[in-house]
PDB file of N, CA, C and O in Angstrom:
ATOM      1  N   MET A   1       9.465 -22.363 -19.473  1.00  0.00           N
ATOM      2  CA  MET A   1      10.116 -22.372 -20.768  1.00  0.00           C
ATOM      3  C   MET A   1      11.235 -21.331 -20.723  1.00  0.00           C
ATOM      4  O   MET A   1      11.016 -20.178 -20.352  1.00  0.00           O
ATOM      5  N   ARG A   2      12.383 -21.742 -21.091  1.00  0.00           N
ATOM      6  CA  ARG A   2      13.526 -20.846 -21.089  1.00  0.00           C
ATOM      7  C   ARG A   2      13.643 -20.193 -22.454  1.00  0.00           C
ATOM      8  O   ARG A   2      13.661 -20.866 -23.484  1.00  0.00           O
ATOM      9  N   THR A   3      13.724 -18.845 -22.443  1.00  0.00           N
ATOM     10  CA  THR A   3      13.802 -18.082 -23.689  1.00  0.00           C
ATOM     11  C   THR A   3      14.715 -16.887 -23.481  1.00  0.00           C
ATOM     12  O   THR A   3      14.652 -16.225 -22.445  1.00  0.00           O
ATOM     13  N   ASN A   4      15.541 -16.614 -24.435  1.00  0.00           N
ATOM     14  CA  ASN A   4      16.378 -15.415 -24.398  1.00  0.00           C
ATOM     15  C   ASN A   4      15.732 -14.364 -25.289  1.00  0.00           C
ATOM     16  O   ASN A   4      15.432 -14.623 -26.454  1.00  0.00           O
ATOM     17  N   ILE A   5      15.522 -13.176 -24.733  1.00  0.00           N
ATOM     18  CA  ILE A   5      14.957 -12.083 -25.516  1.00  0.00           C
ATOM     19  C   ILE A   5      15.712 -10.799 -25.208  1.00  0.00           C
ATOM     20  O   ILE A   5      16.305 -10.653 -24.139  1.00  0.00           O
ATOM     21  N   VAL A   6      15.684  -9.889 -26.142  1.00  0.00           N
ATOM     22  CA  VAL A   6      16.299  -8.575 -25.948  1.00  0.00           C
ATOM     23  C   VAL A   6      15.165  -7.611 -25.626  1.00  0.00           C
ATOM     24  O   VAL A   6      14.235  -7.446 -26.416  1.00  0.00           O
ATOM     25  N   LEU A   7      15.249  -6.975 -24.460  1.00  0.00           N
ATOM     26  CA  LEU A   7      14.214  -6.051 -24.016  1.00  0.00           C
ATOM     27  C   LEU A   7      14.667  -4.614 -24.156  1.00  0.00           C
ATOM     28  O   LEU A   7      15.850  -4.313 -23.994  1.00  0.00           O
ATOM     29  N   ASN A   8      13.750  -3.739 -24.451  1.00  0.00           N
ATOM     30  CA  ASN A   8      14.035  -2.310 -24.527  1.00  0.00           C
ATOM     31  C   ASN A   8      14.236  -1.800 -23.100  1.00  0.00           C
ATOM     32  O   ASN A   8      13.322  -1.866 -22.278  1.00  0.00           O
ATOM     33  N   ASP A   9      15.435  -1.294 -22.811  1.00  0.00           N
ATOM     34  CA  ASP A   9      15.768  -0.865 -21.447  1.00  0.00           C
ATOM     35  C   ASP A   9      14.841   0.229 -20.931  1.00  0.00           C
ATOM     36  O   ASP A   9      14.449   0.211 -19.764  1.00  0.00           O
ATOM     37  N   ASP A  10      14.491   1.177 -21.787  1.00  0.00           N
ATOM     38  CA  ASP A  10      13.596   2.260 -21.360  1.00  0.00           C
ATOM     39  C   ASP A  10      12.222   1.725 -20.988  1.00  0.00           C
ATOM     40  O   ASP A  10      11.643   2.145 -19.987  1.00  0.00           O
ATOM     41  N   LEU A  11      11.700   0.807 -21.783  1.00  0.00           N
ATOM     42  CA  LEU A  11      10.384   0.218 -21.486  1.00  0.00           C
ATOM     43  C   LEU A  11      10.424  -0.591 -20.192  1.00  0.00           C
ATOM     44  O   LEU A  11       9.498  -0.531 -19.382  1.00  0.00           O
ATOM     45  N   VAL A  12      11.502  -1.343 -20.008  1.00  0.00           N
ATOM     46  CA  VAL A  12      11.641  -2.146 -18.787  1.00  0.00           C
ATOM     47  C   VAL A  12      11.710  -1.234 -17.569  1.00  0.00           C
ATOM     48  O   VAL A  12      11.056  -1.498 -16.560  1.00  0.00           O
ATOM     49  N   ARG A  13      12.486  -0.178 -17.654  1.00  0.00           N
ATOM     50  CA  ARG A  13      12.625   0.746 -16.536  1.00  0.00           C
ATOM     51  C   ARG A  13      11.280   1.379 -16.179  1.00  0.00           C
ATOM     52  O   ARG A  13      10.920   1.476 -15.005  1.00  0.00           O
ATOM     53  N   GLU A  14      10.543   1.807 -17.204  1.00  0.00           N
ATOM     54  CA  GLU A  14       9.236   2.425 -16.949  1.00  0.00           C
ATOM     55  C   GLU A  14       8.244   1.403 -16.406  1.00  0.00           C
ATOM     56  O   GLU A  14       7.484   1.702 -15.485  1.00  0.00           O
ATOM     57  N   ALA A  15       8.248   0.212 -16.967  1.00  0.00           N
ATOM     58  CA  ALA A  15       7.340  -0.833 -16.492  1.00  0.00           C
ATOM     59  C   ALA A  15       7.631  -1.187 -15.036  1.00  0.00           C
ATOM     60  O   ALA A  15       6.707  -1.440 -14.263  1.00  0.00           O
ATOM     61  N   MET A  16       8.894  -1.207 -14.660  1.00  0.00           N
ATOM     62  CA  MET A  16       9.259  -1.521 -13.278  1.00  0.00           C
ATOM     63  C   MET A  16       8.713  -0.471 -12.310  1.00  0.00           C
ATOM     64  O   MET A  16       8.428  -0.781 -11.153  1.00  0.00           O
ATOM     65  N   ARG A  17       8.567   0.766 -12.780  1.00  0.00           N
ATOM     66  CA  ARG A  17       7.994   1.815 -11.923  1.00  0.00           C
ATOM     67  C   ARG A  17       6.541   1.508 -11.589  1.00  0.00           C
ATOM     68  O   ARG A  17       6.075   1.825 -10.494  1.00  0.00           O
ATOM     69  N   TYR A  18       5.816   0.888 -12.530  1.00  0.00           N
ATOM     70  CA  TYR A  18       4.391   0.613 -12.341  1.00  0.00           C
ATOM     71  C   TYR A  18       4.121  -0.757 -11.736  1.00  0.00           C
ATOM     72  O   TYR A  18       3.003  -1.044 -11.307  1.00  0.00           O
ATOM     73  N   SER A  19       5.118  -1.580 -11.703  1.00  0.00           N
ATOM     74  CA  SER A  19       4.958  -2.950 -11.242  1.00  0.00           C
ATOM     75  C   SER A  19       5.611  -3.141  -9.884  1.00  0.00           C
ATOM     76  O   SER A  19       6.465  -2.356  -9.472  1.00  0.00           O
ATOM     77  N   GLN A  20       5.198  -4.186  -9.203  1.00  0.00           N
ATOM     78  CA  GLN A  20       5.866  -4.551  -7.958  1.00  0.00           C
ATOM     79  C   GLN A  20       6.853  -5.691  -8.200  1.00  0.00           C
ATOM     80  O   GLN A  20       7.431  -6.236  -7.260  1.00  0.00           O
ATOM     81  N   ALA A  21       7.035  -6.038  -9.451  1.00  0.00           N
ATOM     82  CA  ALA A  21       7.980  -7.098  -9.805  1.00  0.00           C
ATOM     83  C   ALA A  21       9.393  -6.669  -9.415  1.00  0.00           C
ATOM     84  O   ALA A  21       9.764  -5.502  -9.536  1.00  0.00           O
ATOM     85  N   ARG A  22      10.159  -7.631  -8.951  1.00  0.00           N
ATOM     86  CA  ARG A  22      11.521  -7.335  -8.513  1.00  0.00           C
ATOM     87  C   ARG A  22      12.563  -7.869  -9.491  1.00  0.00           C
ATOM     88  O   ARG A  22      13.764  -7.682  -9.292  1.00  0.00           O
ATOM     89  N   SER A  23      12.101  -8.530 -10.542  1.00  0.00           N
ATOM     90  CA  SER A  23      13.040  -9.041 -11.546  1.00  0.00           C
ATOM     91  C   SER A  23      12.418  -8.878 -12.927  1.00  0.00           C
ATOM     92  O   SER A  23      11.209  -8.686 -13.064  1.00  0.00           O
ATOM     93  N   LYS A  24      13.258  -8.957 -13.932  1.00  0.00           N
ATOM     94  CA  LYS A  24      12.756  -8.850 -15.302  1.00  0.00           C
ATOM     95  C   LYS A  24      11.865 -10.038 -15.643  1.00  0.00           C
ATOM     96  O   LYS A  24      10.875  -9.889 -16.360  1.00  0.00           O
ATOM     97  N   THR A  25      12.213 -11.217 -15.130  1.00  0.00           N
ATOM     98  CA  THR A  25      11.385 -12.396 -15.370  1.00  0.00           C
ATOM     99  C   THR A  25       9.986 -12.196 -14.797  1.00  0.00           C
ATOM    100  O   THR A  25       8.989 -12.476 -15.462  1.00  0.00           O
ATOM    101  N   ALA A  26       9.918 -11.710 -13.560  1.00  0.00           N
ATOM    102  CA  ALA A  26       8.618 -11.465 -12.930  1.00  0.00           C
ATOM    103  C   ALA A  26       7.855 -10.386 -13.689  1.00  0.00           C
ATOM    104  O   ALA A  26       6.634 -10.461 -13.832  1.00  0.00           O
ATOM    105  N   LEU A  27       8.581  -9.382 -14.173  1.00  0.00           N
ATOM    106  CA  LEU A  27       7.951  -8.303 -14.938  1.00  0.00           C
ATOM    107  C   LEU A  27       7.342  -8.829 -16.239  1.00  0.00           C
ATOM    108  O   LEU A  27       6.211  -8.478 -16.578  1.00  0.00           O
ATOM    109  N   VAL A  28       8.069  -9.652 -16.956  1.00  0.00           N
ATOM    110  CA  VAL A  28       7.575 -10.218 -18.208  1.00  0.00           C
ATOM    111  C   VAL A  28       6.375 -11.127 -17.941  1.00  0.00           C
ATOM    112  O   VAL A  28       5.397 -11.092 -18.688  1.00  0.00           O
ATOM    113  N   ASN A  29       6.440 -11.936 -16.885  1.00  0.00           N
ATOM    114  CA  ASN A  29       5.306 -12.797 -16.534  1.00  0.00           C
ATOM    115  C   ASN A  29       4.065 -11.966 -16.202  1.00  0.00           C
ATOM    116  O   ASN A  29       2.960 -12.298 -16.630  1.00  0.00           O
ATOM    117  N   GLU A  30       4.250 -10.897 -15.447  1.00  0.00           N
ATOM    118  CA  GLU A  30       3.129 -10.008 -15.112  1.00  0.00           C
ATOM    119  C   GLU A  30       2.553  -9.371 -16.375  1.00  0.00           C
ATOM    120  O   GLU A  30       1.335  -9.289 -16.538  1.00  0.00           O
ATOM    121  N   ALA A  31       3.432  -8.924 -17.259  1.00  0.00           N
ATOM    122  CA  ALA A  31       2.986  -8.293 -18.508  1.00  0.00           C
ATOM    123  C   ALA A  31       2.177  -9.279 -19.346  1.00  0.00           C
ATOM    124  O   ALA A  31       1.166  -8.901 -19.938  1.00  0.00           O
ATOM    125  N   LEU A  32       2.606 -10.526 -19.400  1.00  0.00           N
ATOM    126  CA  LEU A  32       1.870 -11.540 -20.153  1.00  0.00           C
ATOM    127  C   LEU A  32       0.501 -11.795 -19.533  1.00  0.00           C
ATOM    128  O   LEU A  32      -0.491 -11.927 -20.250  1.00  0.00           O
ATOM    129  N   ARG A  33       0.442 -11.866 -18.188  1.00  0.00           N
ATOM    130  CA  ARG A  33      -0.845 -12.062 -17.497  1.00  0.00           C
ATOM    131  C   ARG A  33      -1.794 -10.907 -17.787  1.00  0.00           C
ATOM    132  O   ARG A  33      -2.968 -11.123 -18.087  1.00  0.00           O
ATOM    133  N   VAL A  34      -1.285  -9.685 -17.697  1.00  0.00           N
ATOM    134  CA  VAL A  34      -2.115  -8.500 -17.940  1.00  0.00           C
ATOM    135  C   VAL A  34      -2.609  -8.480 -19.389  1.00  0.00           C
ATOM    136  O   VAL A  34      -3.768  -8.156 -19.646  1.00  0.00           O
ATOM    137  N   LEU A  35      -1.739  -8.823 -20.325  1.00  0.00           N
ATOM    138  CA  LEU A  35      -2.137  -8.876 -21.727  1.00  0.00           C
ATOM    139  C   LEU A  35      -3.265  -9.886 -21.932  1.00  0.00           C
ATOM    140  O   LEU A  35      -4.251  -9.587 -22.605  1.00  0.00           O
ATOM    141  N   ILE A  36      -3.125 -11.058 -21.364  1.00  0.00           N
ATOM    142  CA  ILE A  36      -4.146 -12.101 -21.510  1.00  0.00           C
ATOM    143  C   ILE A  36      -5.463 -11.653 -20.888  1.00  0.00           C
ATOM    144  O   ILE A  36      -6.519 -11.812 -21.501  1.00  0.00           O
ATOM    145  N   GLU A  37      -5.415 -11.099 -19.683  1.00  0.00           N
ATOM    146  CA  GLU A  37      -6.639 -10.626 -19.018  1.00  0.00           C
ATOM    147  C   GLU A  37      -7.320  -9.532 -19.824  1.00  0.00           C
ATOM    148  O   GLU A  37      -8.537  -9.549 -20.008  1.00  0.00           O
ATOM    149  N   THR A  38      -6.527  -8.580 -20.304  1.00  0.00           N
ATOM    150  CA  THR A  38      -7.076  -7.448 -21.049  1.00  0.00           C
ATOM    151  C   THR A  38      -7.741  -7.913 -22.340  1.00  0.00           C
ATOM    152  O   THR A  38      -8.870  -7.520 -22.636  1.00  0.00           O
ATOM    153  N   ARG A  39      -7.055  -8.737 -23.094  1.00  0.00           N
ATOM    154  CA  ARG A  39      -7.600  -9.216 -24.369  1.00  0.00           C
ATOM    155  C   ARG A  39      -8.816 -10.099 -24.145  1.00  0.00           C
ATOM    156  O   ARG A  39      -9.768 -10.053 -24.925  1.00  0.00           O
ATOM    157  N   SER A  40      -8.795 -10.898 -23.092  1.00  0.00           N
ATOM    158  CA  SER A  40      -9.931 -11.757 -22.772  1.00  0.00           C
ATOM    159  C   SER A  40     -11.163 -10.911 -22.436  1.00  0.00           C
ATOM    160  O   SER A  40     -12.267 -11.209 -22.892  1.00  0.00           O
ATOM    161  N   GLU A  41     -10.971  -9.856 -21.638  1.00  0.00           N
ATOM    162  CA  GLU A  41     -12.076  -8.961 -21.287  1.00  0.00           C
ATOM    163  C   GLU A  41     -12.596  -8.231 -22.524  1.00  0.00           C
ATOM    164  O   GLU A  41     -13.805  -8.053 -22.673  1.00  0.00           O
ATOM    165  N   GLU A  42     -11.701  -7.812 -23.405  1.00  0.00           N
ATOM    166  CA  GLU A  42     -12.121  -7.149 -24.645  1.00  0.00           C
ATOM    167  C   GLU A  42     -12.979  -8.083 -25.487  1.00  0.00           C
ATOM    168  O   GLU A  42     -13.995  -7.665 -26.044  1.00  0.00           O
ATOM    169  N   LEU A  43     -12.573  -9.344 -25.580  1.00  0.00           N
ATOM    170  CA  LEU A  43     -13.328 -10.325 -26.353  1.00  0.00           C
ATOM    171  C   LEU A  43     -14.709 -10.554 -25.732  1.00  0.00           C
ATOM    172  O   LEU A  43     -15.707 -10.648 -26.446  1.00  0.00           O
ATOM    173  N   GLN A  44     -14.758 -10.644 -24.403  1.00  0.00           N
ATOM    174  CA  GLN A  44     -16.046 -10.821 -23.729  1.00  0.00           C
ATOM    175  C   GLN A  44     -16.966  -9.641 -23.996  1.00  0.00           C
ATOM    176  O   GLN A  44     -18.150  -9.829 -24.274  1.00  0.00           O
ATOM    177  N   ARG A  45     -16.428  -8.418 -23.914  1.00  0.00           N
ATOM    178  CA  ARG A  45     -17.248  -7.234 -24.176  1.00  0.00           C
ATOM    179  C   ARG A  45     -17.739  -7.218 -25.617  1.00  0.00           C
ATOM    180  O   ARG A  45     -18.891  -6.875 -25.881  1.00  0.00           O
ATOM    181  N   ARG A  46     -16.871  -7.585 -26.540  1.00  0.00           N
ATOM    182  CA  ARG A  46     -17.241  -7.575 -27.953  1.00  0.00           C
ATOM    183  C   ARG A  46     -18.331  -8.609 -28.229  1.00  0.00           C
ATOM    184  O   ARG A  46     -19.301  -8.310 -28.925  1.00  0.00           O
ATOM    185  N   THR A  47     -18.183  -9.821 -27.690  1.00  0.00           N
ATOM    186  CA  THR A  47     -19.199 -10.845 -27.929  1.00  0.00           C
ATOM    187  C   THR A  47     -20.497 -10.473 -27.216  1.00  0.00           C
ATOM    188  O   THR A  47     -21.581 -10.759 -27.724  1.00  0.00           O
ATOM    189  N   TYR A  48     -20.401  -9.838 -26.043  1.00  0.00           N
ATOM    190  CA  TYR A  48     -21.607  -9.377 -25.361  1.00  0.00           C
ATOM    191  C   TYR A  48     -22.318  -8.333 -26.213  1.00  0.00           C
ATOM    192  O   TYR A  48     -23.538  -8.386 -26.366  1.00  0.00           O
ATOM    193  N   ALA A  49     -21.571  -7.388 -26.767  1.00  0.00           N
ATOM    194  CA  ALA A  49     -22.162  -6.333 -27.591  1.00  0.00           C
ATOM    195  C   ALA A  49     -22.837  -6.944 -28.821  1.00  0.00           C
ATOM    196  O   ALA A  49     -23.905  -6.494 -29.233  1.00  0.00           O
ATOM    197  N   GLU A  50     -22.212  -7.969 -29.405  1.00  0.00           N
ATOM    198  CA  GLU A  50     -22.802  -8.634 -30.568  1.00  0.00           C
ATOM    199  C   GLU A  50     -24.094  -9.350 -30.193  1.00  0.00           C
ATOM    200  O   GLU A  50     -25.086  -9.269 -30.919  1.00  0.00           O
ATOM    201  N   ARG A  51     -24.084 -10.057 -29.048  1.00  0.00           N
ATOM    202  CA  ARG A  51     -25.306 -10.753 -28.600  1.00  0.00           C
ATOM    203  C   ARG A  51     -26.405  -9.759 -28.284  1.00  0.00           C
ATOM    204  O   ARG A  51     -27.566  -9.989 -28.622  1.00  0.00           O
ATOM    205  N   LEU A  52     -26.052  -8.653 -27.638  1.00  0.00           N
ATOM    206  CA  LEU A  52     -27.028  -7.628 -27.308  1.00  0.00           C
ATOM    207  C   LEU A  52     -27.637  -7.031 -28.574  1.00  0.00           C
ATOM    208  O   LEU A  52     -28.845  -6.801 -28.638  1.00  0.00           O
ATOM    209  N   ALA A  53     -26.805  -6.785 -29.571  1.00  0.00           N
ATOM    210  CA  ALA A  53     -27.300  -6.240 -30.840  1.00  0.00           C
ATOM    211  C   ALA A  53     -28.269  -7.215 -31.499  1.00  0.00           C
ATOM    212  O   ALA A  53     -29.283  -6.793 -32.054  1.00  0.00           O
ATOM    213  N   ARG A  54     -27.970  -8.528 -31.446  1.00  0.00           N
ATOM    214  CA  ARG A  54     -28.873  -9.532 -32.020  1.00  0.00           C
ATOM    215  C   ARG A  54     -30.220  -9.538 -31.305  1.00  0.00           C
ATOM    216  O   ARG A  54     -31.269  -9.608 -31.946  1.00  0.00           O
ATOM    217  N   VAL A  55     -30.187  -9.465 -29.978  1.00  0.00           N
ATOM    218  CA  VAL A  55     -31.436  -9.449 -29.204  1.00  0.00           C
ATOM    219  C   VAL A  55     -32.228  -8.192 -29.523  1.00  0.00           C
ATOM    220  O   VAL A  55     -33.443  -8.254 -29.707  1.00  0.00           O
ATOM    221  N   GLN A  56     -31.549  -7.051 -29.589  1.00  0.00           N
ATOM    222  CA  GLN A  56     -32.239  -5.804 -29.920  1.00  0.00           C
ATOM    223  C   GLN A  56     -32.857  -5.876 -31.304  1.00  0.00           C
ATOM    224  O   GLN A  56     -33.949  -5.354 -31.526  1.00  0.00           O
ATOM    225  N   GLN A  57     -32.170  -6.515 -32.234  1.00  0.00           N
ATOM    226  CA  GLN A  57     -32.700  -6.684 -33.583  1.00  0.00           C
ATOM    227  C   GLN A  57     -33.952  -7.563 -33.562  1.00  0.00           C
ATOM    228  O   GLN A  57     -34.934  -7.274 -34.245  1.00  0.00           O
ATOM    229  N   MET A  58     -33.905  -8.628 -32.780  1.00  0.00           N
ATOM    230  CA  MET A  58     -35.044  -9.531 -32.687  1.00  0.00           C
ATOM    231  C   MET A  58     -36.256  -8.824 -32.073  1.00  0.00           C
ATOM    232  O   MET A  58     -37.398  -9.101 -32.442  1.00  0.00           O
ATOM    233  N   LEU A  59     -36.002  -7.926 -31.150  1.00  0.00           N
ATOM    234  CA  LEU A  59     -37.090  -7.245 -30.442  1.00  0.00           C
ATOM    235  C   LEU A  59     -37.554  -5.973 -31.143  1.00  0.00           C
ATOM    236  O   LEU A  59     -38.570  -5.393 -30.761  1.00  0.00           O
ATOM    237  N   ALA A  60     -36.834  -5.543 -32.144  1.00  0.00           N
ATOM    238  CA  ALA A  60     -37.178  -4.294 -32.837  1.00  0.00           C
ATOM    239  C   ALA A  60     -38.587  -4.394 -33.413  1.00  0.00           C
ATOM    240  O   ALA A  60     -38.953  -5.388 -34.040  1.00  0.00           O
ATOM    241  N   GLY A  61     -39.351  -3.361 -33.187  1.00  0.00           N
ATOM    242  CA  GLY A  61     -40.703  -3.304 -33.741  1.00  0.00           C
ATOM    243  C   GLY A  61     -41.748  -4.022 -32.915  1.00  0.00           C
ATOM    244  O   GLY A  61     -42.934  -3.943 -33.234  1.00  0.00           O
ATOM    245  N   ARG A  62     -41.352  -4.712 -31.872  1.00  0.00           N
ATOM    246  CA  ARG A  62     -42.320  -5.400 -31.012  1.00  0.00           C
ATOM    247  C   ARG A  62     -42.776  -4.462 -29.917  1.00  0.00           C
ATOM    248  O   ARG A  62     -42.005  -3.641 -29.420  1.00  0.00           O
ATOM    249  N   ARG A  63     -44.011  -4.590 -29.554  1.00  0.00           N
ATOM    250  CA  ARG A  63     -44.569  -3.750 -28.492  1.00  0.00           C
ATOM    251  C   ARG A  63     -44.785  -4.607 -27.252  1.00  0.00           C
ATOM    252  O   ARG A  63     -45.224  -5.754 -27.337  1.00  0.00           O
ATOM    253  N   PHE A  64     -44.472  -4.036 -26.120  1.00  0.00           N
ATOM    254  CA  PHE A  64     -44.627  -4.736 -24.849  1.00  0.00           C
ATOM    255  C   PHE A  64     -45.572  -3.949 -23.953  1.00  0.00           C
ATOM    256  O   PHE A  64     -45.734  -2.738 -24.102  1.00  0.00           O
ATOM    257  N   ARG A  65     -46.187  -4.658 -23.024  1.00  0.00           N
ATOM    258  CA  ARG A  65     -47.111  -3.989 -22.101  1.00  0.00           C
ATOM    259  C   ARG A  65     -46.377  -2.988 -21.211  1.00  0.00           C
ATOM    260  O   ARG A  65     -46.931  -1.952 -20.844  1.00  0.00           O
ATOM    261  N   GLU A  66     -45.136  -3.300 -20.869  1.00  0.00           N
ATOM    262  CA  GLU A  66     -44.343  -2.424 -20.007  1.00  0.00           C
ATOM    263  C   GLU A  66     -43.029  -2.096 -20.708  1.00  0.00           C
ATOM    264  O   GLU A  66     -42.544  -2.852 -21.551  1.00  0.00           O
ATOM    265  N   SER A  67     -42.475  -0.960 -20.340  1.00  0.00           N
ATOM    266  CA  SER A  67     -41.165  -0.627 -20.900  1.00  0.00           C
ATOM    267  C   SER A  67     -40.091  -1.404 -20.138  1.00  0.00           C
ATOM    268  O   SER A  67     -40.294  -1.810 -18.994  1.00  0.00           O
ATOM    269  N   GLY A  68     -38.967  -1.599 -20.782  1.00  0.00           N
ATOM    270  CA  GLY A  68     -37.856  -2.286 -20.141  1.00  0.00           C
ATOM    271  C   GLY A  68     -37.381  -1.571 -18.890  1.00  0.00           C
ATOM    272  O   GLY A  68     -36.978  -2.208 -17.917  1.00  0.00           O
ATOM    273  N   LEU A  69     -37.428  -0.238 -18.916  1.00  0.00           N
ATOM    274  CA  LEU A  69     -37.013   0.534 -17.739  1.00  0.00           C
ATOM    275  C   LEU A  69     -37.934   0.283 -16.560  1.00  0.00           C
ATOM    276  O   LEU A  69     -37.469   0.175 -15.425  1.00  0.00           O
ATOM    277  N   ASP A  70     -39.238   0.188 -16.808  1.00  0.00           N
ATOM    278  CA  ASP A  70     -40.184  -0.081 -15.722  1.00  0.00           C
ATOM    279  C   ASP A  70     -39.925  -1.451 -15.098  1.00  0.00           C
ATOM    280  O   ASP A  70     -39.999  -1.611 -13.880  1.00  0.00           O
ATOM    281  N   ILE A  71     -39.626  -2.421 -15.933  1.00  0.00           N
ATOM    282  CA  ILE A  71     -39.337  -3.766 -15.431  1.00  0.00           C
ATOM    283  C   ILE A  71     -38.073  -3.751 -14.584  1.00  0.00           C
ATOM    284  O   ILE A  71     -38.033  -4.370 -13.521  1.00  0.00           O
ATOM    285  N   LEU A  72     -37.048  -3.055 -15.040  1.00  0.00           N
ATOM    286  CA  LEU A  72     -35.799  -2.965 -14.270  1.00  0.00           C
ATOM    287  C   LEU A  72     -36.007  -2.242 -12.949  1.00  0.00           C
ATOM    288  O   LEU A  72     -35.495  -2.674 -11.916  1.00  0.00           O
ATOM    289  N   ARG A  73     -36.750  -1.151 -12.976  1.00  0.00           N
ATOM    290  CA  ARG A  73     -37.015  -0.409 -11.730  1.00  0.00           C
ATOM    291  C   ARG A  73     -37.731  -1.296 -10.713  1.00  0.00           C
ATOM    292  O   ARG A  73     -37.361  -1.340  -9.539  1.00  0.00           O
ATOM    293  N   ARG A  74     -38.760  -2.002 -11.181  1.00  0.00           N
ATOM    294  CA  ARG A  74     -39.518  -2.858 -10.278  1.00  0.00           C
ATOM    295  C   ARG A  74     -38.615  -3.958  -9.727  1.00  0.00           C
ATOM    296  O   ARG A  74     -38.717  -4.306  -8.551  1.00  0.00           O
ATOM    297  N   ASP A  75     -37.746  -4.499 -10.548  1.00  0.00           N
ATOM    298  CA  ASP A  75     -36.839  -5.559 -10.118  1.00  0.00           C
ATOM    299  C   ASP A  75     -35.861  -5.043  -9.057  1.00  0.00           C
ATOM    300  O   ASP A  75     -35.557  -5.752  -8.098  1.00  0.00           O
ATOM    301  N   ARG A  76     -35.375  -3.824  -9.225  1.00  0.00           N
ATOM    302  CA  ARG A  76     -34.437  -3.241  -8.238  1.00  0.00           C
ATOM    303  C   ARG A  76     -35.126  -2.962  -6.913  1.00  0.00           C
ATOM    304  O   ARG A  76     -34.487  -3.010  -5.862  1.00  0.00           O
ATOM    305  N   GLU A  77     -36.398  -2.678  -6.946  1.00  0.00           N
ATOM    306  CA  GLU A  77     -37.128  -2.336  -5.727  1.00  0.00           C
ATOM    307  C   GLU A  77     -37.492  -3.573  -4.912  1.00  0.00           C
ATOM    308  O   GLU A  77     -37.819  -3.467  -3.730  1.00  0.00           O
ATOM    309  N   ARG A  78     -37.436  -4.747  -5.542  1.00  0.00           N
ATOM    310  CA  ARG A  78     -37.773  -5.971  -4.809  1.00  0.00           C
ATOM    311  C   ARG A  78     -36.740  -6.248  -3.734  1.00  0.00           C
ATOM    312  O   ARG A  78     -35.544  -6.057  -3.955  1.00  0.00           O
ATOM    313  N   PRO A  79     -37.195  -6.699  -2.564  1.00  0.00           N
ATOM    314  CA  PRO A  79     -36.259  -7.001  -1.460  1.00  0.00           C
ATOM    315  C   PRO A  79     -35.435  -8.222  -1.708  1.00  0.00           C
ATOM    316  O   PRO A  79     -34.612  -8.591  -0.871  1.00  0.00           O
TER     317      PRO A  79
END
């Protein structure tokens, strides 16, 4: 998609220092990829935290024969 945009020269110069992009087009494409990856990871973490909170709520007040830490330790020790 062809688009004309006005870029802040100072931001472009600084971004080029951190990037291996050799053109402004490549720099903008990289910035868009990084933005998408970052926001996607944030969303995954947020939904994971919400699911974890729901599970913890469901398990609140329940007693188990073993603690969760004991189960994890035993699982890590398995070959």
